[in-house]
LUMZA-496589 format. One record per residue (C-alpha): residue in one letter; x, y negated, z. Coordinates in steps of 0.02 Angstrom, whole numbers, padded with zeros to 5 digits. Example, Ala and Ser with C-alpha at 12.3 -4.5 7.8 and 13.67 -1.06 7.14 Angstrom:
<kolnu type="A" c1="00615" c2="00225" c3="00390"/>
<kolnu type="S" c1="00684" c2="00053" c3="00357"/>
***
This chain:
<kolnu type="M" c1="03931" c2="-06646" c3="06997"/>
<kolnu type="E" c1="03931" c2="-06820" c3="07078"/>
<kolnu type="D" c1="04048" c2="-06954" c3="07009"/>
<kolnu type="G" c1="04216" c2="-06949" c3="07096"/>
<kolnu type="A" c1="04191" c2="-06775" c3="07165"/>
<kolnu type="A" c1="04339" c2="-06657" c3="07148"/>
<kolnu type="A" c1="04326" c2="-06522" c3="07016"/>
<kolnu type="P" c1="04318" c2="-06347" c3="07085"/>
<kolnu type="V" c1="04477" c2="-06245" c3="07074"/>
<kolnu type="R" c1="04466" c2="-06127" c3="06925"/>
<kolnu type="R" c1="04511" c2="-05948" c3="06952"/>
<kolnu type="R" c1="04603" c2="-05857" c3="06814"/>
<kolnu type="G" c1="04445" c2="-05774" c3="06755"/>
<kolnu type="E" c1="04353" c2="-05937" c3="06732"/>
<kolnu type="A" c1="04456" c2="-05977" c3="06578"/>
<kolnu type="V" c1="04333" c2="-05866" c3="06486"/>
<kolnu type="S" c1="04196" c2="-05965" c3="06399"/>
<kolnu type="E" c1="04024" c2="-05953" c3="06477"/>
<kolnu type="G" c1="03910" c2="-05831" c3="06390"/>
<kolnu type="R" c1="04053" c2="-05732" c3="06311"/>
<kolnu type="Q" c1="04081" c2="-05554" c3="06366"/>
<kolnu type="V" c1="04248" c2="-05530" c3="06453"/>
<kolnu type="T" c1="04367" c2="-05425" c3="06348"/>
<kolnu type="L" c1="04519" c2="-05319" c3="06383"/>
<kolnu type="H" c1="04624" c2="-05458" c3="06307"/>
<kolnu type="D" c1="04556" c2="-05580" c3="06438"/>
<kolnu type="V" c1="04604" c2="-05462" c3="06579"/>
<kolnu type="A" c1="04780" c2="-05435" c3="06509"/>
<kolnu type="R" c1="04808" c2="-05622" c3="06489"/>
<kolnu type="A" c1="04747" c2="-05660" c3="06664"/>
<kolnu type="A" c1="04858" c2="-05524" c3="06737"/>
<kolnu type="G" c1="05009" c2="-05578" c3="06635"/>
<kolnu type="V" c1="05035" c2="-05406" c3="06558"/>
<kolnu type="S" c1="05018" c2="-05331" c3="06384"/>
<kolnu type="Q" c1="04850" c2="-05272" c3="06321"/>
<kolnu type="A" c1="04918" c2="-05094" c3="06312"/>
<kolnu type="T" c1="04969" c2="-05100" c3="06496"/>
<kolnu type="A" c1="04798" c2="-05167" c3="06548"/>
<kolnu type="S" c1="04714" c2="-05030" c3="06448"/>
<kolnu type="R" c1="04817" c2="-04894" c3="06534"/>
<kolnu type="V" c1="04778" c2="-04962" c3="06707"/>
<kolnu type="L" c1="04591" c2="-04980" c3="06677"/>
<kolnu type="N" c1="04581" c2="-04804" c3="06607"/>
<kolnu type="G" c1="04680" c2="-04723" c3="06746"/>
<kolnu type="S" c1="04842" c2="-04690" c3="06650"/>
<kolnu type="V" c1="04959" c2="-04776" c3="06774"/>
<kolnu type="R" c1="05101" c2="-04651" c3="06781"/>
<kolnu type="N" c1="05223" c2="-04764" c3="06686"/>
<kolnu type="V" c1="05155" c2="-04930" c3="06749"/>
<kolnu type="R" c1="05237" c2="-05024" c3="06893"/>
<kolnu type="Q" c1="05127" c2="-05037" c3="07046"/>
<kolnu type="E" c1="05143" c2="-05226" c3="07042"/>
<kolnu type="N" c1="05064" c2="-05229" c3="06869"/>
<kolnu type="V" c1="04930" c2="-05105" c3="06921"/>
<kolnu type="D" c1="04880" c2="-05221" c3="07063"/>
<kolnu type="R" c1="04880" c2="-05375" c3="06950"/>
<kolnu type="V" c1="04770" c2="-05292" c3="06820"/>
<kolnu type="L" c1="04645" c2="-05228" c3="06946"/>
<kolnu type="T" c1="04638" c2="-05398" c3="07032"/>
<kolnu type="A" c1="04612" c2="-05488" c3="06867"/>
<kolnu type="A" c1="04476" c2="-05366" c3="06815"/>
<kolnu type="A" c1="04385" c2="-05393" c3="06980"/>
<kolnu type="E" c1="04399" c2="-05582" c3="06971"/>
<kolnu type="L" c1="04334" c2="-05583" c3="06792"/>
<kolnu type="D" c1="04196" c2="-05459" c3="06832"/>
<kolnu type="Y" c1="04259" c2="-05355" c3="06687"/>
<kolnu type="A" c1="04144" c2="-05215" c3="06634"/>
<kolnu type="P" c1="04231" c2="-05095" c3="06513"/>
<kolnu type="H" c1="04131" c2="-05050" c3="06359"/>
<kolnu type="L" c1="04098" c2="-04864" c3="06359"/>
<kolnu type="S" c1="04156" c2="-04843" c3="06179"/>
<kolnu type="A" c1="04314" c2="-04942" c3="06218"/>
<kolnu type="Q" c1="04352" c2="-04825" c3="06363"/>
<kolnu type="A" c1="04323" c2="-04677" c3="06249"/>
<kolnu type="I" c1="04448" c2="-04746" c3="06124"/>
<kolnu type="A" c1="04578" c2="-04777" c3="06257"/>
<kolnu type="R" c1="04558" c2="-04606" c3="06337"/>
<kolnu type="G" c1="04540" c2="-04512" c3="06174"/>
<kolnu type="S" c1="04691" c2="-04598" c3="06100"/>
<kolnu type="T" c1="04812" c2="-04509" c3="06213"/>
<kolnu type="N" c1="04842" c2="-04371" c3="06086"/>
<kolnu type="I" c1="04803" c2="-04442" c3="05912"/>
<kolnu type="A" c1="04906" c2="-04551" c3="05795"/>
<kolnu type="A" c1="04819" c2="-04595" c3="05632"/>
<kolnu type="L" c1="04919" c2="-04623" c3="05473"/>
<kolnu type="V" c1="04838" c2="-04704" c3="05321"/>
<kolnu type="V" c1="04935" c2="-04682" c3="05158"/>
<kolnu type="S" c1="04902" c2="-04734" c3="04978"/>
<kolnu type="G" c1="04932" c2="-04559" c3="04908"/>
<kolnu type="V" c1="04998" c2="-04386" c3="04947"/>
<kolnu type="D" c1="05077" c2="-04351" c3="04777"/>
<kolnu type="D" c1="05219" c2="-04474" c3="04803"/>
<kolnu type="P" c1="05373" c2="-04423" c3="04906"/>
<kolnu type="Y" c1="05382" c2="-04604" c3="04965"/>
<kolnu type="F" c1="05234" c2="-04575" c3="05079"/>
<kolnu type="S" c1="05283" c2="-04399" c3="05132"/>
<kolnu type="S" c1="05453" c2="-04466" c3="05190"/>
<kolnu type="I" c1="05368" c2="-04601" c3="05293"/>
<kolnu type="A" c1="05248" c2="-04471" c3="05362"/>
<kolnu type="A" c1="05398" c2="-04368" c3="05422"/>
<kolnu type="G" c1="05459" c2="-04515" c3="05525"/>
<kolnu type="V" c1="05286" c2="-04551" c3="05595"/>
<kolnu type="T" c1="05267" c2="-04369" c3="05644"/>
<kolnu type="Q" c1="05438" c2="-04365" c3="05728"/>
<kolnu type="A" c1="05398" c2="-04515" c3="05838"/>
<kolnu type="A" c1="05220" c2="-04458" c3="05872"/>
<kolnu type="E" c1="05274" c2="-04284" c3="05927"/>
<kolnu type="A" c1="05405" c2="-04360" c3="06042"/>
<kolnu type="A" c1="05264" c2="-04457" c3="06125"/>
<kolnu type="G" c1="05153" c2="-04303" c3="06137"/>
<kolnu type="L" c1="05035" c2="-04358" c3="05998"/>
<kolnu type="I" c1="04957" c2="-04263" c3="05853"/>
<kolnu type="V" c1="04959" c2="-04348" c3="05682"/>
<kolnu type="T" c1="04804" c2="-04355" c3="05573"/>
<kolnu type="M" c1="04818" c2="-04427" c3="05397"/>
<kolnu type="A" c1="04696" c2="-04508" c3="05275"/>
<kolnu type="V" c1="04723" c2="-04558" c3="05093"/>
<kolnu type="A" c1="04663" c2="-04729" c3="05031"/>
<kolnu type="D" c1="04714" c2="-04701" c3="04849"/>
<kolnu type="R" c1="04771" c2="-04884" c3="04836"/>
<kolnu type="S" c1="04592" c2="-04943" c3="04855"/>
<kolnu type="P" c1="04560" c2="-05086" c3="04979"/>
<kolnu type="E" c1="04378" c2="-05032" c3="04992"/>
<kolnu type="R" c1="04426" c2="-04853" c3="05031"/>
<kolnu type="E" c1="04555" c2="-04916" c3="05158"/>
<kolnu type="L" c1="04419" c2="-05015" c3="05246"/>
<kolnu type="Q" c1="04304" c2="-04863" c3="05249"/>
<kolnu type="I" c1="04443" c2="-04756" c3="05323"/>
<kolnu type="V" c1="04480" c2="-04879" c3="05463"/>
<kolnu type="G" c1="04296" c2="-04887" c3="05508"/>
<kolnu type="T" c1="04291" c2="-04697" c3="05518"/>
<kolnu type="L" c1="04452" c2="-04688" c3="05618"/>
<kolnu type="R" c1="04382" c2="-04804" c3="05751"/>
<kolnu type="G" c1="04253" c2="-04670" c3="05786"/>
<kolnu type="M" c1="04390" c2="-04538" c3="05798"/>
<kolnu type="R" c1="04472" c2="-04638" c3="05940"/>
<kolnu type="P" c1="04657" c2="-04629" c3="05889"/>
<kolnu type="R" c1="04785" c2="-04708" c3="06004"/>
<kolnu type="V" c1="04875" c2="-04791" c3="05859"/>
<kolnu type="I" c1="04842" c2="-04825" c3="05675"/>
<kolnu type="V" c1="04991" c2="-04838" c3="05556"/>
<kolnu type="M" c1="04944" c2="-04903" c3="05384"/>
<kolnu type="T" c1="05065" c2="-04891" c3="05240"/>
<kolnu type="G" c1="05049" c2="-04951" c3="05061"/>
<kolnu type="S" c1="05059" c2="-05109" c3="04959"/>
<kolnu type="R" c1="04943" c2="-05253" c3="05000"/>
<kolnu type="V" c1="04831" c2="-05299" c3="04854"/>
<kolnu type="D" c1="04809" c2="-05480" c3="04802"/>
<kolnu type="G" c1="04631" c2="-05547" c3="04800"/>
<kolnu type="A" c1="04555" c2="-05397" c3="04886"/>
<kolnu type="D" c1="04377" c2="-05437" c3="04941"/>
<kolnu type="A" c1="04393" c2="-05312" c3="05083"/>
<kolnu type="R" c1="04537" c2="-05404" c3="05168"/>
<kolnu type="D" c1="04437" c2="-05506" c3="05294"/>
<kolnu type="A" c1="04327" c2="-05358" c3="05337"/>
<kolnu type="L" c1="04482" c2="-05251" c3="05365"/>
<kolnu type="V" c1="04556" c2="-05380" c3="05483"/>
<kolnu type="E" c1="04392" c2="-05383" c3="05579"/>
<kolnu type="E" c1="04388" c2="-05192" c3="05593"/>
<kolnu type="L" c1="04569" c2="-05184" c3="05651"/>
<kolnu type="H" c1="04543" c2="-05325" c3="05778"/>
<kolnu type="A" c1="04393" c2="-05232" c3="05849"/>
<kolnu type="Y" c1="04498" c2="-05074" c3="05862"/>
<kolnu type="R" c1="04636" c2="-05170" c3="05954"/>
<kolnu type="E" c1="04510" c2="-05252" c3="06070"/>
<kolnu type="A" c1="04459" c2="-05077" c3="06120"/>
<kolnu type="G" c1="04638" c2="-05035" c3="06169"/>
<kolnu type="G" c1="04710" c2="-04965" c3="06007"/>
<kolnu type="S" c1="04871" c2="-05018" c3="05922"/>
<kolnu type="V" c1="04900" c2="-05058" c3="05738"/>
<kolnu type="V" c1="05059" c2="-05064" c3="05634"/>
<kolnu type="L" c1="05072" c2="-05093" c3="05447"/>
<kolnu type="I" c1="05213" c2="-05035" c3="05334"/>
<kolnu type="S" c1="05191" c2="-05162" c3="05198"/>
<kolnu type="Q" c1="05205" c2="-05346" c3="05157"/>
<kolnu type="H" c1="05166" c2="-05462" c3="05303"/>
<kolnu type="D" c1="04990" c2="-05514" c3="05257"/>
<kolnu type="L" c1="04882" c2="-05461" c3="05404"/>
<kolnu type="P" c1="04900" c2="-05524" c3="05584"/>
<kolnu type="F" c1="04969" c2="-05363" c3="05656"/>
<kolnu type="H" c1="05139" c2="-05282" c3="05685"/>
<kolnu type="T" c1="05220" c2="-05257" c3="05515"/>
<kolnu type="V" c1="05372" c2="-05157" c3="05460"/>
<kolnu type="S" c1="05420" c2="-05250" c3="05301"/>
<kolnu type="I" c1="05533" c2="-05176" c3="05166"/>
<kolnu type="D" c1="05640" c2="-05300" c3="05068"/>
<kolnu type="N" c1="05571" c2="-05256" c3="04897"/>
<kolnu type="Y" c1="05619" c2="-05419" c3="04815"/>
<kolnu type="G" c1="05796" c2="-05424" c3="04884"/>
<kolnu type="G" c1="05830" c2="-05241" c3="04845"/>
<kolnu type="A" c1="05777" c2="-05261" c3="04663"/>
<kolnu type="R" c1="05882" c2="-05418" c3="04646"/>
<kolnu type="Q" c1="06035" c2="-05326" c3="04714"/>
<kolnu type="L" c1="06005" c2="-05186" c3="04590"/>
<kolnu type="A" c1="05997" c2="-05309" c3="04445"/>
<kolnu type="R" c1="06164" c2="-05385" c3="04495"/>
<kolnu type="A" c1="06244" c2="-05213" c3="04510"/>
<kolnu type="L" c1="06183" c2="-05159" c3="04338"/>
<kolnu type="V" c1="06244" c2="-05319" c3="04256"/>
<kolnu type="G" c1="06409" c2="-05282" c3="04340"/>
<kolnu type="L" c1="06412" c2="-05113" c3="04251"/>
<kolnu type="G" c1="06398" c2="-05203" c3="04084"/>
<kolnu type="Y" c1="06210" c2="-05194" c3="04047"/>
<kolnu type="R" c1="06131" c2="-05343" c3="03960"/>
<kolnu type="R" c1="05968" c2="-05286" c3="03877"/>
<kolnu type="F" c1="05832" c2="-05230" c3="03996"/>
<kolnu type="A" c1="05653" c2="-05168" c3="03996"/>
<kolnu type="V" c1="05542" c2="-05156" c3="04151"/>
<kolnu type="V" c1="05404" c2="-05033" c3="04195"/>
<kolnu type="R" c1="05290" c2="-05097" c3="04333"/>
<kolnu type="A" c1="05120" c2="-05064" c3="04412"/>
<kolnu type="R" c1="04977" c2="-05187" c3="04403"/>
<kolnu type="T" c1="05021" c2="-05363" c3="04456"/>
<kolnu type="G" c1="04899" c2="-05364" c3="04602"/>
<kolnu type="L" c1="05003" c2="-05234" c3="04694"/>
<kolnu type="R" c1="05127" c2="-05338" c3="04792"/>
<kolnu type="T" c1="05260" c2="-05203" c3="04804"/>
<kolnu type="S" c1="05267" c2="-05190" c3="04616"/>
<kolnu type="R" c1="05260" c2="-05378" c3="04591"/>
<kolnu type="D" c1="05400" c2="-05412" c3="04716"/>
<kolnu type="R" c1="05514" c2="-05280" c3="04642"/>
<kolnu type="C" c1="05482" c2="-05338" c3="04464"/>
<kolnu type="S" c1="05511" c2="-05521" c3="04511"/>
<kolnu type="G" c1="05670" c2="-05480" c3="04607"/>
<kolnu type="F" c1="05743" c2="-05384" c3="04461"/>
<kolnu type="V" c1="05697" c2="-05513" c3="04328"/>
<kolnu type="E" c1="05766" c2="-05655" c3="04432"/>
<kolnu type="G" c1="05921" c2="-05554" c3="04473"/>
<kolnu type="V" c1="05971" c2="-05534" c3="04290"/>
<kolnu type="R" c1="05922" c2="-05715" c3="04258"/>
<kolnu type="E" c1="06064" c2="-05767" c3="04374"/>
<kolnu type="F" c1="06179" c2="-05710" c3="04233"/>
<kolnu type="G" c1="06084" c2="-05800" c3="04096"/>
<kolnu type="I" c1="05990" c2="-05643" c3="04043"/>
<kolnu type="D" c1="05803" c2="-05647" c3="04008"/>
<kolnu type="V" c1="05691" c2="-05494" c3="04000"/>
<kolnu type="D" c1="05581" c2="-05500" c3="03845"/>
<kolnu type="E" c1="05397" c2="-05499" c3="03900"/>
<kolnu type="R" c1="05363" c2="-05375" c3="03761"/>
<kolnu type="L" c1="05476" c2="-05253" c3="03854"/>
<kolnu type="V" c1="05384" c2="-05271" c3="04020"/>
<kolnu type="V" c1="05252" c2="-05134" c3="04024"/>
<kolnu type="E" c1="05116" c2="-05113" c3="04155"/>
<kolnu type="A" c1="05057" c2="-04938" c3="04200"/>
<kolnu type="E" c1="04985" c2="-04831" c3="04339"/>
<kolnu type="F" c1="05096" c2="-04828" c3="04494"/>
<kolnu type="S" c1="05140" c2="-04643" c3="04470"/>
<kolnu type="R" c1="05246" c2="-04520" c3="04372"/>
<kolnu type="R" c1="05108" c2="-04509" c3="04243"/>
<kolnu type="G" c1="05108" c2="-04698" c3="04230"/>
<kolnu type="G" c1="05296" c2="-04698" c3="04202"/>
<kolnu type="C" c1="05275" c2="-04573" c3="04059"/>
<kolnu type="A" c1="05140" c2="-04679" c3="03979"/>
<kolnu type="A" c1="05244" c2="-04838" c3="03995"/>
<kolnu type="A" c1="05398" c2="-04757" c3="03916"/>
<kolnu type="R" c1="05294" c2="-04694" c3="03771"/>
<kolnu type="E" c1="05227" c2="-04870" c3="03748"/>
<kolnu type="L" c1="05404" c2="-04941" c3="03747"/>
<kolnu type="V" c1="05454" c2="-04817" c3="03613"/>
<kolnu type="R" c1="05300" c2="-04863" c3="03512"/>
<kolnu type="R" c1="05339" c2="-05049" c3="03524"/>
<kolnu type="G" c1="05520" c2="-05019" c3="03478"/>
<kolnu type="L" c1="05662" c2="-05024" c3="03604"/>
<kolnu type="D" c1="05762" c2="-05145" c3="03494"/>
<kolnu type="G" c1="05930" c2="-05109" c3="03571"/>
<kolnu type="T" c1="05866" c2="-05096" c3="03751"/>
<kolnu type="E" c1="06006" c2="-05027" c3="03857"/>
<kolnu type="L" c1="05917" c2="-04994" c3="04022"/>
<kolnu type="V" c1="05741" c2="-04972" c3="04089"/>
<kolnu type="F" c1="05704" c2="-05021" c3="04269"/>
<kolnu type="A" c1="05549" c2="-04940" c3="04344"/>
<kolnu type="V" c1="05480" c2="-05013" c3="04507"/>
<kolnu type="S" c1="05475" c2="-04841" c3="04591"/>
<kolnu type="D" c1="05572" c2="-04680" c3="04576"/>
<kolnu type="V" c1="05418" c2="-04578" c3="04531"/>
<kolnu type="M" c1="05385" c2="-04697" c3="04385"/>
<kolnu type="A" c1="05569" c2="-04688" c3="04335"/>
<kolnu type="I" c1="05563" c2="-04497" c3="04332"/>
<kolnu type="G" c1="05410" c2="-04508" c3="04220"/>
<kolnu type="V" c1="05505" c2="-04629" c3="04107"/>
<kolnu type="M" c1="05649" c2="-04505" c3="04092"/>
<kolnu type="T" c1="05529" c2="-04364" c3="04046"/>
<kolnu type="A" c1="05447" c2="-04466" c3="03908"/>
<kolnu type="F" c1="05614" c2="-04521" c3="03837"/>
<kolnu type="R" c1="05670" c2="-04340" c3="03825"/>
<kolnu type="D" c1="05509" c2="-04298" c3="03735"/>
<kolnu type="A" c1="05551" c2="-04438" c3="03612"/>
<kolnu type="G" c1="05724" c2="-04367" c3="03580"/>
<kolnu type="L" c1="05818" c2="-04490" c3="03691"/>
<kolnu type="A" c1="05940" c2="-04428" c3="03823"/>
<kolnu type="P" c1="05926" c2="-04528" c3="03986"/>
<kolnu type="G" c1="06095" c2="-04588" c3="04044"/>
<kolnu type="R" c1="06169" c2="-04568" c3="03870"/>
<kolnu type="D" c1="06053" c2="-04648" c3="03743"/>
<kolnu type="I" c1="05965" c2="-04760" c3="03869"/>
<kolnu type="A" c1="05995" c2="-04791" c3="04054"/>
<kolnu type="V" c1="05857" c2="-04780" c3="04185"/>
<kolnu type="A" c1="05847" c2="-04847" c3="04364"/>
<kolnu type="G" c1="05713" c2="-04837" c3="04498"/>
<kolnu type="F" c1="05676" c2="-04892" c3="04676"/>
<kolnu type="D" c1="05649" c2="-04800" c3="04843"/>
<kolnu type="D" c1="05785" c2="-04665" c3="04830"/>
<kolnu type="I" c1="05663" c2="-04523" c3="04862"/>
<kolnu type="G" c1="05730" c2="-04345" c3="04878"/>
<kolnu type="P" c1="05697" c2="-04294" c3="04696"/>
<kolnu type="A" c1="05808" c2="-04438" c3="04637"/>
<kolnu type="V" c1="05958" c2="-04323" c3="04658"/>
<kolnu type="D" c1="05870" c2="-04170" c3="04587"/>
<kolnu type="V" c1="05837" c2="-04240" c3="04414"/>
<kolnu type="V" c1="05968" c2="-04237" c3="04275"/>
<kolnu type="P" c1="06053" c2="-04356" c3="04267"/>
<kolnu type="E" c1="06039" c2="-04408" c3="04449"/>
<kolnu type="L" c1="05939" c2="-04568" c3="04464"/>
<kolnu type="T" c1="06010" c2="-04738" c3="04510"/>
<kolnu type="S" c1="05896" c2="-04814" c3="04641"/>
<kolnu type="V" c1="05876" c2="-04933" c3="04787"/>
<kolnu type="N" c1="05883" c2="-04839" c3="04951"/>
<kolnu type="V" c1="05744" c2="-04870" c3="05076"/>
<kolnu type="P" c1="05766" c2="-04773" c3="05241"/>
<kolnu type="L" c1="05588" c2="-04710" c3="05229"/>
<kolnu type="Q" c1="05592" c2="-04585" c3="05372"/>
<kolnu type="Q" c1="05667" c2="-04717" c3="05487"/>
<kolnu type="V" c1="05531" c2="-04838" c3="05429"/>
<kolnu type="G" c1="05396" c2="-04715" c3="05486"/>
<kolnu type="L" c1="05488" c2="-04683" c3="05649"/>
<kolnu type="R" c1="05510" c2="-04868" c3="05687"/>
<kolnu type="A" c1="05329" c2="-04908" c3="05645"/>
<kolnu type="T" c1="05263" c2="-04777" c3="05764"/>
<kolnu type="E" c1="05379" c2="-04830" c3="05904"/>
<kolnu type="L" c1="05321" c2="-05009" c3="05879"/>
<kolnu type="A" c1="05139" c2="-04953" c3="05887"/>
<kolnu type="L" c1="05173" c2="-04864" c3="06051"/>
<kolnu type="S" c1="05263" c2="-05012" c3="06129"/>
<kolnu type="D" c1="05186" c2="-05136" c3="06250"/>
<kolnu type="D" c1="05219" c2="-05282" c3="06132"/>
<kolnu type="D" c1="05051" c2="-05364" c3="06093"/>
<kolnu type="A" c1="05112" c2="-05515" c3="05995"/>
<kolnu type="P" c1="05121" c2="-05470" c3="05808"/>
<kolnu type="R" c1="05300" c2="-05436" c3="05757"/>
<kolnu type="I" c1="05382" c2="-05423" c3="05587"/>
<kolnu type="V" c1="05520" c2="-05293" c3="05580"/>
<kolnu type="P" c1="05623" c2="-05314" c3="05419"/>
<kolnu type="V" c1="05698" c2="-05161" c3="05334"/>
<kolnu type="A" c1="05854" c2="-05187" c3="05230"/>
<kolnu type="T" c1="05887" c2="-05090" c3="05069"/>
<kolnu type="N" c1="06044" c2="-05044" c3="04975"/>
<kolnu type="V" c1="06087" c2="-04998" c3="04796"/>
<kolnu type="V" c1="06142" c2="-04820" c3="04753"/>
<kolnu type="L" c1="06223" c2="-04804" c3="04580"/>
<kolnu type="R" c1="06214" c2="-04633" c3="04499"/>
<kolnu type="A" c1="06237" c2="-04548" c3="04330"/>
<kolnu type="S" c1="06076" c2="-04617" c3="04252"/>
<kolnu type="T" c1="06163" c2="-04786" c3="04236"/>
<kolnu type="P" c1="06343" c2="-04752" c3="04183"/>
<kolnu type="P" c1="06460" c2="-04901" c3="04158"/>
<kolnu type="R" c1="06453" c2="-04971" c3="03982"/>
***
């Protein structure tokens, strides 16, 4: 261009860098609509889209010379009846309660739910997401604790971004660690509230049963509880903090270890999940200790079986079915910008922690 010559007027599509393939995101941005709306228009699903937005999307696509990738179209079209749910395990009522909420919202939207189990393995989670992309679900809801230092994290983000670029939607039920919609449970705050309530009942000597430190859910709940009792000048002896598998079996093993080490006047054991707490109660009975009488026990999650055990288990209520419902509704929304939806918890005191 000659010096002093006016620069050509740039059309919306020319914001795309030369040599880069135009994506669905580019079309949505140029049209001023969400990526989900652009995907519906370009794949012919315009029943619930305003005509004004249909026209804007089609105009933007023409100006950008957008050529839909065949596999992307397949994902968008095939996603009309599949919602994928990735859970850490199927033996924990925590995940089955969330699954009930996901199923409720999915069925209301005319979707069928398919579920995969990652077994708390970041590598397995990554493998599942890669496989799901080929199954062309409309949404992916992932639930389970994030794991610190996981080598698979960056690869997982890349896989999920590619899935979203093709028109899919992602929501996590977890800590906010990945750049996607996240329904985040207040694990730290709930455990801290529980600690305050138990001190209020007269308890002063505590033990804690937790999962491995790398699991953020366990770490947050353990930290919240320990710092909650510390507000009252109470420290938890490190010798009475036992790490075990994040399961009922792990709770049993941890309680046996506490008995072996010597409870030394411990009045209450806090387990970072209800399933671990139920395992703790079982092991204490085996050792000749009556939960709720000889030693108090508290958990977290308020799963259904918490009121079926004897004595009924003190816990921190998480509205798990509503969590699954909200996550799926968020996944089906037109909101492209990553959102964090906080979920409050509340303490439920029961017979396993009678006043002292």
